[in-house]
matplotlib code that plots the C-alpha trace (Angstrom):
import matplotlib.pyplot as plt

x = [6.1, 8.4, 8.2, 11.5, 10.7, 13.6, 11.8, 8.6, 8.5, 7.7, 4.9, 3.5, 3.4, 6.2, 4.2, 1.1, 3.2, 4.5, 1.2, -0.2, 2.9, 2.7, -1.1, -0.4, -4.1, -6.2, -7.3, -9.9, -9.0, -10.4, -8.3, -5.2, -6.0, -6.4, -3.4, -1.1, -2.5, -1.4, 2.1, 2.3, -0.5, 0.3, 0.8, -0.5, -1.2, -4.9, -5.1, -7.5, -5.5, -2.1, -3.4, -4.7, -1.4, 0.5, -1.8, -1.2, 2.7, 2.0, 3.4, 0.0, -3.2, -6.7, -10.1, -13.7, -15.6, -19.2, -19.1, -15.2, -11.8, -9.6, -5.8, -3.2, 0.4, 0.7, 4.3, 6.8, 9.7, 7.6, 6.3, 9.9, 11.2, 8.4, 9.1, 12.7, 12.0, 9.8]
y = [14.5, 12.0, 8.5, 6.5, 2.9, 1.8, 3.5, 1.3, -1.9, -4.8, -6.0, -7.3, -5.3, -2.7, -1.8, -1.3, 0.9, 2.6, 3.6, 4.7, 6.8, 8.4, 9.1, 11.1, 10.5, 7.6, 5.3, 2.6, -0.9, -0.5, 2.7, 0.7, -1.8, 0.4, 2.0, -1.1, -2.4, 1.0, 0.2, -3.5, -5.2, -8.6, -8.3, -11.6, -10.3, -10.2, -6.5, -7.1, -9.8, -8.3, -4.8, -6.4, -8.2, -4.9, -3.5, -6.0, -5.4, -1.7, -0.2, 1.0, 2.1, 0.8, 1.2, 0.6, 3.5, 3.1, -0.1, 0.1, -0.1, 2.9, 2.5, 5.2, 5.8, 7.3, 6.4, 6.8, 5.0, 1.9, 1.9, 2.3, -0.6, -3.0, -2.4, -2.9, -6.4, -7.4]
z = [-11.0, -12.7, -11.3, -12.0, -12.7, -10.3, -7.5, -7.9, -6.0, -8.2, -5.9, -2.6, 0.6, -0.5, -3.4, -1.5, 1.0, -1.9, -3.3, 0.1, 0.7, -2.8, -2.3, 0.8, 1.9, 2.9, 0.0, 0.0, -0.7, -4.4, -4.7, -3.6, -6.1, -8.9, -8.5, -7.9, -11.2, -13.0, -11.8, -11.7, -13.8, -12.6, -9.0, -7.4, -3.9, -2.7, -1.7, 1.1, 2.8, 2.2, 3.4, 6.6, 7.1, 6.6, 9.1, 11.5, 11.4, 12.1, 9.0, 7.9, 9.5, 8.4, 9.5, 8.3, 7.3, 6.0, 3.7, 2.8, 4.5, 4.4, 4.6, 5.1, 6.5, 9.7, 10.9, 7.9, 9.9, 10.4, 6.8, 5.6, 7.8, 6.7, 3.0, 3.6, 4.5, 1.6]

ax = plt.figure().add_subplot(projection="3d")
ax.plot(x, y, z, "-o")
ax.set_aspect("equal")
plt.show()
């Protein structure tokens, strides 16, 4: 798969939604952090706080499993709407 640089958000919630959408499976907070850093090494967002805010907006789902939070996208329409506002 080829990813065009223009398709990658430059940071923030839109980037995290992009990473979760591309993963197509639940990711831990650490995995989201690692994937966002690969795309935008200097993203200033605190992933844990930002992911919880995105979850509260309804754009992504999250739950505590074992000792970690996992995150996923369930409703593509809400995720697209949320990333459009960033």
